[in-house]
C-alpha positions in Angstrom: -0.5 -4.0 -32.0 2.9 -5.5 -32.4 4.8 -5.5 -35.6 4.8 -8.5 -37.8 8.3 -9.8 -38.9 8.7 -11.7 -42.3 10.8 -14.8 -42.7 13.4 -12.8 -44.7 14.0 -10.1 -42.0 17.6 -9.6 -41.2 18.9 -9.6 -37.7 19.7 -5.9 -38.1 16.1 -5.1 -39.2 14.8 -7.1 -36.2 16.8 -5.1 -33.8 15.6 -2.0 -35.5 11.9 -3.1 -35.2 12.4 -4.3 -31.5 13.8 -0.9 -30.7 10.8 0.8 -32.3 8.4 -1.5 -30.4 10.2 -0.7 -27.2 9.9 3.0 -27.9 6.2 2.7 -28.7 5.6 0.8 -25.5 7.6 3.4 -23.5 5.6 6.3 -25.0 2.3 4.5 -24.0 3.4 3.8 -20.6 4.6 7.4 -20.2 1.3 8.7 -21.2 -0.7 6.2 -19.0 -2.0 7.0 -15.5 0.2 4.8 -13.4 -0.6 4.0 -9.8 1.9 2.3 -7.3 0.2 -0.4 -5.3 1.1 -2.7 -2.6 -0.1 -6.2 -1.6 -2.5 -4.9 1.1 -6.3 -4.6 1.3 -6.3 -0.8 1.2 -5.3 -1.0 -2.4 -8.4 -3.2 -3.4 -10.6 -0.4 -4.9 -7.9 0.4 -7.4 -7.3 -3.3 -8.1 -11.0 -3.8 -8.7 -11.3 -0.7 -10.9 -8.5 -2.0 -13.1 -9.4 -5.7 -13.3 -13.1 -5.2 -13.5 -12.6 -2.3 -15.9 -14.7 0.2 -14.1 -13.2 3.1 -16.0 -13.7 4.8 -19.2 -10.9 3.5 -21.4 -11.2 6.4 -23.8 -10.3 8.8 -20.9 -7.8 7.0 -19.1 -5.2 4.2 -19.6 -5.0 2.9 -16.1 -1.7 0.9 -15.3 -0.7 -0.6 -11.9 2.8 -0.6 -10.7 3.1 -3.4 -8.1 5.6 -3.1 -5.2 5.9 -5.4 -2.1 7.5 -2.7 0.2 6.2 0.6 1.1 9.5 2.2 0.6 9.8 1.0 -2.9 6.3 2.4 -3.6 7.4 5.8 -2.2 10.6 5.8 -4.3 8.5 5.5 -7.4 6.5 8.5 -6.3 9.7 10.5 -5.5 11.3 9.6 -8.9 8.0 10.6 -10.7 7.7 7.1 -12.3 4.1 7.0 -11.2 1.2 9.6 -11.1 -0.3 8.2 -7.8 0.6 5.8 -5.0 -0.5 4.4 -1.7 1.5 5.4 1.3 0.9 6.6 4.9 0.8 10.1 6.4 4.1 9.8 8.1 5.9 8.8 5.0 4.2 11.4 2.8 4.9 14.3 5.3 8.6 13.2 5.2 8.7 13.1 1.5 7.0 16.4 1.4 9.7 17.9 3.7 12.4 16.4 1.4 10.8 18.5 -1.5 8.6 15.8 -3.2 5.5 17.5 -4.4 2.6 15.3 -3.3 -0.9 16.1 -2.8 -3.5 14.0 -0.7 -6.2 12.4 -2.8 -7.9 10.3 -0.2 -7.6 8.6 3.0 -7.9 4.8 2.9 -9.0 2.1 5.3 -5.4 1.0 5.9 -4.9 -0.1 9.5 -2.4 -2.1 11.4 -2.2 -4.8 14.1 0.7 -5.3 16.4 1.0 -9.1 16.4 3.2 -11.1 18.7 4.7 -14.5 17.9 2.7 -17.0 19.9 6.1 -18.5 21.0 7.5 -15.2 22.2 5.4 -15.2 25.5 4.3 -11.6 24.7 0.7 -11.3 25.3 0.4 -7.7 26.6 2.2 -4.6 25.6 4.2 -4.5 28.9 5.8 -7.7 28.0 7.6 -6.0 25.0 10.7 -5.4 27.0 13.8 -6.7 25.5 12.0 -7.9 22.3 12.3 -7.2 18.7 9.6 -5.5 16.5 9.4 -5.5 12.7 8.4 -2.2 11.3 9.5 0.5 8.7 11.5 3.5 9.8 10.2 6.9 9.3 6.6 5.5 8.6 3.3 5.1 10.4 4.5 2.0 11.9 7.5 3.9 13.6 4.9 6.3 15.0 2.8 3.4 16.2 5.7 1.6 17.8 6.3 4.8 19.8 2.7 4.7 20.9 3.0 1.1 21.9 6.2 1.6 23.9 4.7 4.7 25.6 1.6 2.9 26.5 3.6 0.1 28.0 5.7 2.6 30.0 8.9 1.2 28.7 12.1 2.8 27.8 12.4 3.2 24.0 15.8 1.5 23.8 14.5 -1.6 25.5 12.3 -2.4 22.4 14.5 -3.2 19.4 13.1 -1.9 16.1 14.1 -4.0 13.1 13.4 -2.6 9.6 11.5 -5.1 7.6 9.8 -3.2 4.8 8.2 -6.0 2.9 5.0 -7.1 4.6 5.1 -10.5 3.1 8.6 -11.0 4.3 7.3 -10.0 7.8 4.7 -12.7 7.5 7.4 -15.4 6.6 9.5 -14.3 9.6 6.4 -14.8 11.8 5.8 -18.2 10.4 9.5 -19.1 10.9 9.6 -17.8 14.5 12.3 -15.2 13.5 10.7 -12.2 15.1 9.0 -11.4 18.4 6.4 -8.8 17.2 5.3 -7.4 13.8 3.1 -4.6 12.4 0.7 -6.3 10.1 -1.9 -4.8 7.7 -4.6 -6.9 6.0 -4.6 -9.6 4.8 -1.4 -10.5 6.3 -2.9 -9.8 9.8 -5.6 -12.4 9.2 -3.1 -15.0 8.2 -1.2 -14.2 11.4 -4.2 -14.5 13.6 -5.1 -17.8 12.0 -1.8 -19.2 13.0 -2.8 -18.5 16.7 -0.5 -15.4 17.2 -1.5 -12.6 19.6 -3.0 -9.3 18.8 -1.5 -6.7 21.1 -2.8 -3.5 19.5 -5.2 -2.6 16.8 -5.0 0.9 15.3 -8.8 0.9 14.8 -9.2 1.2 18.4 -7.0 4.2 18.7 -9.0 6.5 16.5 -6.0 7.0 14.1 -6.3 6.7 10.4 -2.8 7.1 8.7 -3.3 5.3 5.4 -3.5 7.5 2.2 -3.6 7.6 -1.5 -1.5 10.6 -2.9 -1.0 12.1 -6.4 2.1 13.9 -7.7 1.4 17.7 -8.0 2.4 17.5 -11.6 -0.8 15.7 -12.3 -3.0 18.5 -11.0 -1.0 21.1 -12.8 -1.3 19.5 -16.2 -4.7 19.7 -18.0 -4.6 16.2 -19.6 -3.4 14.6 -16.5 -6.1 16.3 -14.5 -8.6 14.8 -16.9 -7.1 11.4 -16.3 -7.4 12.0 -12.4 -11.1 12.8 -12.8 -11.7 9.6 -14.6 -9.7 7.7 -12.0 -11.7 9.3 -9.1 -14.9 8.0 -10.8 -13.5 4.5 -11.3 -12.1 4.5 -7.6 -15.7 5.5 -6.3 -17.4 2.9 -8.5 -15.1 0.2 -7.1 -15.8 1.3 -3.6 -19.5 0.9 -4.3 -19.1 -2.4 -5.7 -16.9 -3.8 -3.0 -19.2 -2.5 -0.3 -22.2 -4.0 -2.0 -20.7 -7.4 -2.8 -18.2 -7.9 -0.1 -14.3 -8.3 -0.3 -15.1 -12.0 -0.9 -16.5 -11.3 -4.2 -13.1 -10.4 -5.4 -11.3 -13.4 -4.0 -9.3 -13.9 -7.2 -7.9 -10.4 -7.2 -7.0 -10.5 -3.4 -5.3 -13.9 -3.7 -3.3 -12.9 -6.9 -2.2 -9.4 -5.8 -2.0 -10.0 -2.0 -0.1 -13.2 -2.4 -2.5 -14.9 -0.2 -4.9 -17.8 -0.3 -8.7 -18.8 -0.1 -8.5 -19.7 3.7 -7.3 -16.2 4.5 -9.8 -14.5 2.3 -12.6 -16.6 4.0 -11.3 -15.4 7.5 -11.0 -11.6 6.6 -13.1 -9.4 9.0 -16.7 -9.1 7.8 -16.8 -5.5 8.6 -14.3 -4.2 6.1 -15.7 -1.3 4.3 -14.3 1.3 2.0 -15.1 5.1 1.6 -15.4 7.3 -1.5 -12.5 9.6 -2.1 -12.1 12.1 0.8 -9.2 14.0 2.3 -7.5 12.6 5.4 -8.6 13.9 8.7 -6.5 17.1 9.6 -5.8 15.9 13.2 -4.1 12.7 11.6 -2.1 15.0 9.2 -1.0 17.2 12.0 0.0 14.1 14.1 2.2 12.9 11.2 3.8 16.3 10.7 4.7 16.7 14.2 6.3 13.2 14.3 8.5 14.0 11.3 9.6 17.1 13.1 11.0 15.1 16.2 
């Protein structure tokens, strides 16, 4: 509860009380279980857990730290500003190689579509030659770009990779015809498809699952943090059950607010979107990511 100030409070006293309040809020935030999230649908279970309050508030103070670019999310993990965060296997394996102590909590349903601008005349992978592709370096979309180039039997230097980390900036670039091809997660991919752009590749058809939610090792090493983590897991699984039962559309308000999208996009989202209870990523996907970071 905030501190009440009387009419006779001096400016010096106001500053002192403001400082005390800031310190109190900082202590609360430090003790809370903070999760770095992105404006993508793989984060929905955590968003639902938070904003439908599917957790025991006496056991965990769950707070979300919102980022619009994956690398900013990862920076929060590397700097210990959050206890957990969404990422991908390639990024996580790179961070682990760089001595960031992270543990896999669960794989997610994150997938990407490679979408070409309808005006770029790229309707097949073999037409990628001499075109630009928006992606993130040292990430799953980097690995997937390699797969796309190899599949098209093109020379790597003939497909120009442009680092655009913010997924919503990518979408704007597509809308403004500033990019030939872009890697898009949901719900941004749905918006792109609705604008009559072409889907060149869908990772769901490749049998690859690279999305993950990770926790800092300091969480599992600390008794009180470990208790928070157990409460978080229960909330996550409860949210998964709720979304799978009611459908993503039942959480339209959350998706619109935190994914910066609209009702039309939510209505057009794939109807087969499902979420899984917490489960470790497939070892073959982890190994693929490890090998990629060692190139």
